Residue frames relative to the residue before (quaternion, step in Angstrom):
aa qw qx qy qz dx dy dz
M 1.0000 0.0000 0.0000 0.0000 0.00 0.00 0.00
K 0.3885 -0.7453 0.4959 0.2184 3.57 -0.70 1.06
Y 0.4503 -0.6666 0.5248 0.2783 3.51 -1.24 0.56
T 0.4138 -0.6863 0.5368 0.2639 3.55 -1.08 0.74
L 0.6701 -0.4759 0.3704 0.4328 3.56 -1.29 0.26
R 0.6434 0.5287 -0.3265 0.4471 3.58 0.95 -0.84
E 0.6540 0.5023 -0.3145 0.4702 3.58 0.99 -0.80
H 0.6308 0.5238 -0.3340 0.4648 3.58 0.99 -0.78
L 0.6634 0.4996 -0.3070 0.4648 3.58 0.94 -0.86
R 0.6468 0.5085 -0.3178 0.4712 3.57 0.98 -0.83
G 0.6626 0.5125 -0.3044 0.4535 3.56 0.95 -0.89
T 0.6571 0.5080 -0.3064 0.4651 3.58 0.96 -0.86
L 0.6497 0.5124 -0.3103 0.4680 3.58 0.98 -0.86
T 0.6744 0.4995 -0.3012 0.4528 3.58 0.85 -0.96
L 0.6801 0.4872 -0.2926 0.4630 3.57 0.85 -0.97
S 0.6393 0.5236 -0.3261 0.4592 3.59 1.01 -0.79
M 0.6712 0.4930 -0.3020 0.4640 3.59 0.91 -0.88
L 0.6418 0.5108 -0.3244 0.4711 3.59 1.00 -0.77
T 0.6580 0.5100 -0.3079 0.4606 3.58 1.00 -0.82
V 0.6650 0.4901 -0.3045 0.4742 3.59 0.89 -0.92
G 0.6433 0.5243 -0.3246 0.4538 3.57 0.96 -0.81
T 0.6499 0.5153 -0.3105 0.4645 3.57 1.00 -0.84
L 0.6629 0.5002 -0.3049 0.4663 3.58 0.93 -0.87
A 0.6385 0.5322 -0.3267 0.4499 3.58 1.03 -0.77
V 0.6681 0.4860 -0.2978 0.4783 3.57 1.03 -0.77
C 0.5910 0.6147 -0.3624 0.3762 3.59 1.10 -0.70
V 0.6172 0.5780 -0.3597 0.3944 3.60 0.98 -0.77
P 0.7326 0.3671 -0.2657 0.5078 3.67 0.61 -0.95
F 0.5873 0.5987 -0.3714 0.3983 3.58 1.08 -0.68
F 0.7371 0.4115 -0.2475 0.4754 3.59 0.73 -1.01
L 0.5812 0.5545 -0.3832 0.4560 3.61 1.14 -0.46
V 0.6657 0.4733 -0.2962 0.4951 3.59 0.96 -0.85
A 0.6326 0.5625 -0.3330 0.4154 3.60 0.99 -0.84
L 0.5670 0.6065 -0.3864 0.4018 3.61 1.12 -0.55
L 0.6079 0.5771 -0.3532 0.4156 3.59 1.13 -0.57
K 0.5518 0.6359 -0.3943 0.3682 3.60 1.22 -0.33
I 0.5941 0.5683 -0.3733 0.4297 3.58 1.21 -0.26
V 0.4837 0.6528 -0.4409 0.3816 3.60 1.28 -0.19
P 0.4931 -0.7124 0.4093 0.2862 3.63 -0.77 0.94
S 0.5424 0.6323 -0.4089 0.3726 3.63 1.16 -0.32
R 0.3955 -0.7322 0.5067 0.2252 3.60 -0.62 1.13
R 0.6347 0.5376 -0.3293 0.4468 3.57 0.97 -0.84
L 0.6691 0.4882 -0.3020 0.4720 3.59 0.96 -0.85
R 0.6328 0.5341 -0.3419 0.4444 3.59 0.99 -0.77
L 0.6406 0.5117 -0.3273 0.4698 3.58 1.01 -0.77
R 0.6480 0.5133 -0.3133 0.4674 3.57 1.02 -0.82
V 0.6405 0.5146 -0.3218 0.4705 3.56 0.99 -0.85
G 0.6164 0.5501 -0.3422 0.4477 3.59 1.02 -0.77
Q 0.6435 0.5057 -0.3156 0.4802 3.58 1.04 -0.76
W 0.6389 0.5217 -0.3311 0.4583 3.60 0.94 -0.83
L 0.6602 0.5092 -0.3101 0.4568 3.56 0.96 -0.85
C 0.6289 0.5140 -0.3383 0.4752 3.59 1.05 -0.69
Y 0.6154 0.5313 -0.3485 0.4665 3.60 1.05 -0.69
L 0.6448 0.5009 -0.3173 0.4823 3.57 1.01 -0.81
G 0.6320 0.5305 -0.3255 0.4616 3.56 1.05 -0.79
E 0.6474 0.5047 -0.3145 0.4767 3.57 1.00 -0.77
G 0.6258 0.5285 -0.3309 0.4687 3.57 1.10 -0.71
W 0.6304 0.5301 -0.3238 0.4655 3.57 1.06 -0.78
I 0.6544 0.4941 -0.3143 0.4784 3.59 0.96 -0.84
G 0.6386 0.5230 -0.3250 0.4615 3.58 1.00 -0.80
L 0.6302 0.5221 -0.3243 0.4745 3.57 1.07 -0.75
N 0.6399 0.5164 -0.3252 0.4670 3.59 0.96 -0.83
R 0.6400 0.5195 -0.3282 0.4613 3.58 0.98 -0.81
R 0.6648 0.4962 -0.3112 0.4636 3.60 0.96 -0.80
I 0.6177 0.5330 -0.3437 0.4650 3.58 1.07 -0.72
L 0.6550 0.4974 -0.3124 0.4754 3.58 0.94 -0.83
A 0.6346 0.5263 -0.3345 0.4565 3.58 1.04 -0.73
L 0.6740 0.4951 -0.2911 0.4646 3.60 1.08 -0.71
T 0.7933 0.3533 -0.1585 0.4699 3.58 0.93 -0.88
Q 0.7594 0.3336 -0.1793 0.5290 3.60 1.21 -0.39
R 0.2815 -0.7111 0.6082 0.2125 3.52 -1.35 0.16
I 0.1621 0.8100 -0.5353 0.1760 3.53 0.56 1.25
D 0.2565 -0.7315 0.6143 0.1471 3.53 -0.97 0.94
W 0.1550 -0.8008 0.5760 0.0534 3.57 -0.40 1.26
D 0.0445 -0.7794 0.6250 -0.0056 3.58 -0.70 1.11
V 0.1077 0.8139 -0.5505 0.1514 3.57 -0.06 1.35
G 0.2650 0.7589 -0.5639 0.1895 3.57 -0.80 0.98
G 0.0991 0.8197 -0.5600 0.0685 3.54 -1.22 0.33
E 0.5225 -0.6173 0.5035 0.3040 3.49 -1.41 -0.22
G 0.7549 0.3654 -0.2860 0.4635 3.55 -0.98 0.86
P 0.5029 -0.6663 0.4578 0.3058 3.58 -1.03 0.75
L 0.2457 -0.7296 0.6191 0.1549 3.53 -1.21 0.66
L 0.0817 -0.8308 0.5500 -0.0250 3.56 -0.67 1.14
R 0.4870 -0.6703 0.4791 0.2899 3.56 -1.03 0.79
R 0.7726 0.3145 -0.1662 0.5259 3.58 1.02 -0.73
D 0.5229 0.5605 -0.4795 0.4273 3.54 0.35 1.33
W 0.4368 -0.6869 0.5235 0.2517 3.55 -1.32 0.18
Y 0.0709 -0.8461 0.5265 -0.0422 3.57 -0.57 1.23
L 0.1504 -0.6861 0.6956 0.1509 3.47 -1.39 0.52
V 0.1561 -0.7874 0.5929 0.0637 3.58 -0.70 1.11
I 0.0403 -0.7554 0.6532 0.0344 3.57 -0.94 0.93
C 0.0107 0.8194 -0.5654 0.0934 3.56 -0.94 0.91
N 0.4863 -0.6048 0.5279 0.3450 3.55 -1.21 0.49
H 0.2348 -0.7953 0.5526 0.0835 3.56 -1.12 0.68
Q 0.0011 -0.8334 0.5496 -0.0573 3.56 -0.49 1.25
S 0.8088 0.0381 0.0687 0.5828 3.58 1.07 -0.76
W 0.6040 -0.5234 0.4431 0.4060 3.56 -1.29 0.28
V 0.5346 0.6217 -0.3962 0.4132 3.58 1.24 -0.40
D 0.5218 0.6607 -0.4073 0.3539 3.61 1.15 -0.56
I 0.6495 0.5283 -0.3299 0.4361 3.59 0.92 -0.86
L 0.6557 0.4967 -0.3012 0.4823 3.57 0.96 -0.87
V 0.6420 0.5267 -0.3186 0.4571 3.59 1.00 -0.83
L 0.6470 0.5079 -0.3175 0.4719 3.59 0.93 -0.86
Q 0.6662 0.5072 -0.3063 0.4528 3.57 0.88 -0.94
C 0.7049 0.4666 -0.2751 0.4579 3.58 0.80 -0.99
S 0.6831 0.5040 -0.2918 0.4407 3.60 1.00 -0.79
L 0.7969 0.3232 -0.1389 0.4911 3.58 0.98 -0.85
N 0.4062 0.7475 -0.4583 0.2573 3.58 1.27 -0.12
R 0.8576 0.0768 -0.1218 0.4938 3.53 -0.97 1.07
Q 0.5814 0.5412 -0.4007 0.4566 3.59 1.20 0.34
I 0.7461 0.0957 -0.0652 0.6557 3.55 1.23 -0.64
P 0.6932 -0.4524 0.3161 0.4635 3.64 -1.18 0.16
F 0.6918 -0.4943 0.3442 0.3982 3.55 -1.24 0.59
L 0.4591 -0.7132 0.4641 0.2552 3.57 -0.82 1.05
K 0.0711 -0.7821 0.6189 0.0176 3.55 -0.97 0.95
F 0.2127 -0.7760 0.5879 0.0839 3.53 -1.12 0.79
F 0.4675 -0.6158 0.5390 0.3343 3.57 -1.18 0.53
I 0.1523 -0.8064 0.5704 0.0334 3.56 -0.76 1.10
K 0.4849 -0.6413 0.5026 0.3178 3.58 -0.99 0.81
R 0.5601 -0.6539 0.3937 0.3221 3.55 -0.88 0.98
Q 0.6024 0.5795 -0.3626 0.4121 3.60 1.07 -0.67
M 0.6670 0.5247 -0.3006 0.4353 3.59 1.12 -0.65
A 0.4580 0.6890 -0.4471 0.3401 3.58 1.26 -0.06
W 0.6909 0.4875 -0.2753 0.4574 3.59 1.18 -0.52
M 0.4228 0.6906 -0.4836 0.3323 3.60 1.21 0.15
P 0.5131 -0.6537 0.4495 0.3275 3.64 -0.83 0.91
F 0.8446 0.1330 -0.1557 0.4947 3.54 -1.06 0.94
L 0.7302 0.4237 -0.2661 0.4654 3.60 0.60 -1.08
G 0.6485 0.5251 -0.3238 0.4459 3.58 0.91 -0.87
Q 0.6693 0.4876 -0.2914 0.4788 3.56 0.97 -0.87
A 0.6388 0.5216 -0.3263 0.4620 3.59 1.03 -0.77
W 0.6542 0.5053 -0.3162 0.4656 3.58 0.95 -0.85
W 0.6280 0.5212 -0.3318 0.4732 3.57 1.04 -0.77
A 0.6691 0.5125 -0.3012 0.4461 3.57 0.89 -0.94
L 0.7113 0.4411 -0.2463 0.4887 3.58 1.08 -0.75
D 0.4586 -0.7194 0.4146 0.3166 3.58 1.32 0.20
M 0.2235 0.7474 -0.5833 0.2264 3.56 0.95 0.84
P 0.4269 -0.7088 0.4857 0.2816 3.64 -0.78 0.89
F 0.2226 -0.7580 0.6006 0.1232 3.57 -0.82 1.01
M 0.0312 -0.8142 0.5789 -0.0313 3.55 -0.94 0.89
R 0.1961 -0.7412 0.6279 0.1342 3.53 -1.27 0.48
R 0.1345 -0.8230 0.5499 0.0456 3.56 -0.11 1.31
H 0.2623 -0.7700 0.5650 0.1383 3.57 -0.63 1.14
S 0.4809 -0.6592 0.4945 0.2993 3.57 -1.06 0.72
K 0.6496 -0.5058 0.3927 0.4098 3.56 -1.30 0.33
E 0.6340 0.5386 -0.3280 0.4477 3.57 1.04 -0.79
Y 0.6530 0.5073 -0.3093 0.4697 3.58 0.98 -0.88
L 0.6802 0.4886 -0.2964 0.4591 3.59 0.90 -0.89
A 0.5957 0.5552 -0.3656 0.4508 3.58 1.13 -0.56
R 0.6990 0.4430 -0.2580 0.4986 3.57 1.11 -0.74
H 0.7890 0.1905 -0.0827 0.5782 3.59 1.15 -0.66
P 0.0887 -0.8449 0.5256 0.0454 3.61 0.45 1.14
E 0.5791 0.6012 -0.3742 0.4038 3.60 1.18 -0.47
K 0.6510 0.5131 -0.3047 0.4691 3.60 1.28 -0.37
R 0.3636 0.8020 -0.4379 0.1809 3.55 1.32 -0.14
D 0.7905 0.3017 -0.1505 0.5112 3.59 0.86 -0.95
Q 0.3691 0.7680 -0.4682 0.2339 3.58 1.26 0.05
D 0.6686 0.5051 -0.3021 0.4545 3.59 0.88 -0.95
L 0.6788 0.5108 -0.2975 0.4358 3.54 0.85 -1.01
V 0.6689 0.4954 -0.3038 0.4635 3.59 0.89 -0.92
A 0.6658 0.5035 -0.3055 0.4581 3.59 0.92 -0.90
T 0.6738 0.4881 -0.2983 0.4677 3.58 0.96 -0.85
Q 0.6150 0.5370 -0.3460 0.4623 3.58 1.03 -0.73
K 0.6471 0.5065 -0.3157 0.4744 3.57 1.01 -0.78
A 0.6641 0.5074 -0.3060 0.4560 3.58 0.96 -0.88
C 0.7300 0.4357 -0.2271 0.4751 3.58 1.08 -0.76
E 0.3953 0.7481 -0.4654 0.2597 3.59 1.26 -0.06
K 0.6330 0.5553 -0.3321 0.4250 3.59 1.03 -0.77
F 0.6019 0.5940 -0.3627 0.3915 3.59 1.15 -0.50
R 0.4866 0.6554 -0.4408 0.3733 3.59 1.24 -0.17
E 0.7516 0.3956 -0.1975 0.4894 3.58 1.07 -0.74
V 0.7540 0.3224 -0.1771 0.5443 3.58 1.20 -0.40
P 0.4750 -0.6683 0.4846 0.3047 3.64 -0.69 0.99
T 0.0536 -0.8335 0.5441 -0.0802 3.54 -0.77 1.11
T 0.1468 -0.7487 0.6367 0.1118 3.53 -1.27 0.56
L 0.0873 -0.7787 0.6204 0.0347 3.58 -0.85 1.00
V 0.2500 -0.7864 0.5552 0.1042 3.56 -0.92 0.99
N 0.0304 -0.7882 0.6145 -0.0107 3.56 -0.98 0.90
F 0.1911 -0.7389 0.6377 0.1042 3.57 -0.74 1.12
V 0.2252 -0.8592 0.4435 0.1198 3.56 0.12 1.31
E 0.5560 0.5781 -0.4164 0.4280 3.61 1.20 -0.13
G 0.4396 -0.7412 0.4138 0.2935 3.57 1.27 -0.31
T 0.7937 0.0451 -0.0045 0.6067 3.58 1.22 -0.36
R 0.6026 -0.5653 0.4113 0.3849 3.57 -1.25 0.29
F 0.5427 -0.6275 0.4618 0.3137 3.54 -1.15 0.74
T 0.1148 0.7259 -0.6769 0.0414 3.53 -1.13 0.82
V 0.6283 -0.5361 0.3943 0.4030 3.56 -1.18 0.45
A 0.6440 0.5354 -0.3237 0.4402 3.58 0.98 -0.85
K 0.6656 0.4831 -0.3037 0.4810 3.60 0.94 -0.87
H 0.6277 0.5471 -0.3285 0.4459 3.56 1.02 -0.82
Q 0.6907 0.4726 -0.2729 0.4745 3.55 0.94 -0.89
S 0.6632 0.5116 -0.3152 0.4462 3.58 0.95 -0.83
Q 0.6655 0.4832 -0.2948 0.4866 3.57 1.13 -0.60
D 0.2165 -0.7558 0.5603 0.2609 3.56 1.20 -0.64
S 0.0267 0.8679 -0.4940 0.0447 3.53 1.02 0.99
A 0.4595 -0.6864 0.5030 0.2544 3.53 -1.11 0.79
Y 0.6811 0.4682 -0.2678 0.4952 3.56 1.31 -0.17
R 0.5243 -0.6623 0.4411 0.3031 3.54 -1.08 0.72
H 0.8130 0.2707 -0.0990 0.5059 3.59 0.91 -0.96
L 0.7453 0.4129 -0.1748 0.4934 3.57 1.25 -0.24
L 0.4343 -0.6204 0.5746 0.3104 3.50 -1.36 0.33
A 0.6392 -0.5170 0.3883 0.4165 3.56 -1.23 0.30
P 0.3883 -0.7272 0.5127 0.2401 3.61 -0.89 0.88
R 0.2878 -0.7414 0.5848 0.1600 3.53 -1.24 0.57
A 0.3189 -0.7916 0.4944 0.1648 3.55 -0.42 1.23
G 0.5389 0.6605 -0.3991 0.3376 3.58 1.16 -0.52
G 0.6356 0.5448 -0.3357 0.4318 3.58 1.02 -0.76
I 0.6483 0.4978 -0.3141 0.4830 3.57 1.01 -0.80
A 0.6525 0.5160 -0.3170 0.4556 3.58 0.91 -0.92
Y 0.6541 0.5182 -0.3103 0.4553 3.56 0.96 -0.90
T 0.6687 0.5062 -0.3023 0.4531 3.58 0.91 -0.93
L 0.6811 0.4862 -0.2970 0.4598 3.57 0.85 -0.94
A 0.6566 0.4983 -0.3146 0.4707 3.58 1.01 -0.79
A 0.6507 0.5220 -0.3176 0.4508 3.57 0.98 -0.83
M 0.7064 0.4477 -0.2569 0.4843 3.57 1.04 -0.77
H 0.2950 -0.8268 0.4547 0.1507 3.55 1.35 -0.01
G 0.7779 -0.3856 0.1902 0.4582 3.56 0.79 1.06
I 0.4462 0.7041 -0.4557 0.3122 3.61 1.24 0.08
L 0.6833 0.4936 -0.2930 0.4513 3.57 0.89 -0.94
R 0.1652 -0.8292 0.5317 0.0488 3.56 -0.88 0.97
Q 0.7819 0.2808 -0.1377 0.5394 3.60 1.10 -0.64
L 0.2244 -0.7429 0.6155 0.1377 3.54 -1.07 0.81
L 0.0889 -0.7864 0.6110 0.0198 3.57 -0.68 1.14
D 0.1361 -0.8000 0.5841 0.0174 3.53 -0.35 1.35
V 0.0594 -0.8302 0.5534 -0.0311 3.58 -0.37 1.30
T 0.1117 -0.7676 0.6291 0.0504 3.55 -1.05 0.87
I 0.1238 -0.7885 0.6013 0.0381 3.57 -0.81 1.08
A 0.0300 -0.7909 0.6112 -0.0081 3.57 -0.93 0.94
Y 0.1501 -0.7485 0.6408 0.0816 3.54 -1.13 0.82
P 0.3136 -0.8017 0.4714 0.1915 3.63 -0.05 1.23
E 0.7048 0.4499 -0.2679 0.4786 3.62 1.13 -0.59
G 0.6790 -0.4520 0.2938 0.4983 3.59 1.26 0.03
R 0.6267 -0.5573 0.3934 0.3766 3.56 -1.21 0.51
P 0.2117 -0.8244 0.5139 0.1072 3.61 -0.54 1.12
T 0.3969 -0.6217 0.6008 0.3081 3.51 -1.35 0.29
F 0.6519 -0.5043 0.3747 0.4246 3.57 -1.23 0.25
W 0.6399 0.5200 -0.3327 0.4575 3.59 1.03 -0.73
Q 0.6220 0.5254 -0.3446 0.4673 3.60 1.01 -0.70
L 0.6153 0.5322 -0.3406 0.4712 3.56 1.05 -0.72
C 0.6790 0.4963 -0.2947 0.4537 3.58 0.85 -0.97
C 0.7044 0.4831 -0.2594 0.4507 3.58 1.04 -0.79
G 0.5818 -0.6319 0.3592 0.3650 3.60 1.23 0.04
R 0.4784 0.6920 -0.4310 0.3262 3.58 1.20 0.32
V 0.6348 0.4693 -0.3374 0.5127 3.59 1.28 0.00
R 0.0663 -0.8331 0.5491 -0.0076 3.56 -0.40 1.23
Q 0.7927 0.1884 -0.0837 0.5736 3.59 1.19 -0.44
I 0.0162 0.7625 -0.6461 0.0279 3.55 -0.95 0.97
V 0.1150 -0.8005 0.5879 0.0195 3.55 -0.76 1.10
V 0.0188 -0.7875 0.6153 -0.0298 3.56 -0.86 1.02
R 0.0089 -0.7699 0.6380 -0.0130 3.54 -0.90 0.99
Y 0.0365 -0.8066 0.5900 0.0066 3.57 -1.00 0.79
R 0.1110 -0.7500 0.6479 0.0735 3.50 -1.33 0.45
C 0.1523 -0.8060 0.5700 0.0474 3.55 -0.74 1.10
D 0.0412 0.7844 -0.6147 0.0716 3.57 -0.83 1.07
A 0.5419 -0.5808 0.4863 0.3639 3.54 -1.22 0.47
I 0.4529 -0.6658 0.5184 0.2878 3.58 -1.03 0.79
E 0.3942 -0.7325 0.5047 0.2308 3.55 -0.68 1.09
R 0.6138 -0.6193 0.3564 0.3356 3.53 -0.99 0.91
W 0.6391 0.5614 -0.3368 0.4035 3.58 0.94 -0.87
M 0.6142 0.5924 -0.3450 0.3910 3.58 1.09 -0.69
A 0.7325 0.4159 -0.2274 0.4886 3.57 1.09 -0.69
E 0.6953 0.5090 -0.2650 0.4327 3.59 1.24 -0.22
G 0.6087 0.6006 -0.3529 0.3798 3.61 1.19 -0.28
D 0.3935 -0.6717 0.5771 0.2470 3.51 -1.38 0.29
Y 0.2779 -0.8139 0.4884 0.1475 3.56 -0.09 1.30
T 0.6621 0.5317 -0.3077 0.4292 3.59 1.06 -0.70
D 0.8329 0.2630 -0.0916 0.4782 3.57 0.76 -1.04
D 0.6901 0.4469 -0.2818 0.4946 3.61 1.18 -0.37
E 0.2878 -0.8031 0.4977 0.1565 3.57 -0.13 1.29
A 0.6350 0.5374 -0.3353 0.4422 3.61 0.99 -0.78
F 0.6576 0.4930 -0.3057 0.4808 3.57 0.98 -0.85
R 0.6414 0.5358 -0.3257 0.4421 3.56 0.95 -0.89
E 0.6815 0.4789 -0.2892 0.4718 3.59 0.89 -0.89
R 0.6364 0.5287 -0.3297 0.4547 3.59 1.03 -0.74
L 0.6746 0.4821 -0.2988 0.4724 3.59 0.92 -0.89
Q 0.6411 0.5204 -0.3255 0.4606 3.59 1.00 -0.79
A 0.6523 0.5049 -0.3152 0.4694 3.60 0.96 -0.83
W 0.6293 0.5321 -0.3269 0.4625 3.59 1.01 -0.82
L 0.6937 0.4701 -0.2810 0.4678 3.58 0.90 -0.91
R 0.6133 0.5389 -0.3542 0.4560 3.62 1.00 -0.70
E 0.6442 0.5072 -0.3252 0.4711 3.59 0.99 -0.80
R 0.6232 0.5298 -0.3302 0.4711 3.59 1.00 -0.81
W 0.7000 0.4795 -0.2716 0.4543 3.56 0.87 -0.97
Q 0.6054 0.5347 -0.3538 0.4715 3.58 1.12 -0.58
N 0.6465 0.5044 -0.3112 0.4804 3.57 1.01 -0.82
K 0.6442 0.5170 -0.3153 0.4671 3.58 1.02 -0.79
D 0.6409 0.5235 -0.3210 0.4606 3.57 0.99 -0.81
E 0.6539 0.4974 -0.3055 0.4813 3.58 0.99 -0.83
L 0.6232 0.5283 -0.3391 0.4664 3.60 1.03 -0.72
L 0.6564 0.5034 -0.3116 0.4676 3.59 0.93 -0.85
T 0.6195 0.5216 -0.3452 0.4743 3.61 1.06 -0.67
R 0.6609 0.4944 -0.3160 0.4680 3.61 0.93 -0.81
L 0.6519 0.5067 -0.3164 0.4672 3.59 0.98 -0.82
E 0.6112 0.5498 -0.3446 0.4531 3.57 1.05 -0.75
A 0.6819 0.4695 -0.2877 0.4815 3.59 0.94 -0.85
E 0.6511 0.5393 -0.3149 0.4315 3.57 1.00 -0.84
Y 0.7840 0.3217 -0.1643 0.5049 3.59 0.96 -0.83
A 0.3601 0.7461 -0.4890 0.2730 3.58 1.24 0.28
């Protein structure tokens, strides 16, 4: 479907405002980030908090820009209290790059600033790599099964490095996000997987196990988020052009059970099967919720 002139103008305006807003936030952000080189650990932790506040301000600015340029009906609701001073693991279905913006806008200032595991190679990206470092995003280097088969001595390297990177989170309330499907949903991927779910790809329990093990019992709350786009999965440009009129977010917050953070996913087959069964049940419930939302907003 072709875009109209009005949609192109709206998209250009929205994207321009988001870009200018981001650049405006970058100036104070990087000035504050320079303080992280100070050797005082206490000051570095404080600076990390200031940077998260700036990040929350940036997300709030993006939300206001969308409110000015779009007519989106946000339907957000769920079960369980959301607290600024707690430690969260967020799991969510993944359909579009818009999901990240939706998560940020829906949860901003309700729970700690959202952090994502970043591939170590991306640390060298101009501006973004430095921003992720300043925001204490955990950088990781995930070795493939083939590589680990050839170099078994590297098996725990990622976990140890990530645990060290996440040590600071013991003192600062933190939210880590995990898209457990591992990739964005497409019809082709859904068919190639022969997925057991109507609206979802198969979930991967290894990512949750890795995150919980890396955080070494720090995370206390599991926030299970479901995102639905009644008009279809949008691209970021479609969002900017005004083609997204409805966004639905549902969440459920539960305490993370102790057994989930204590098992060995690699070597303990019983634990691995238990975690996989737990996640499959979660994903089945999420799939049924998406079916109900589809009928409700038809």
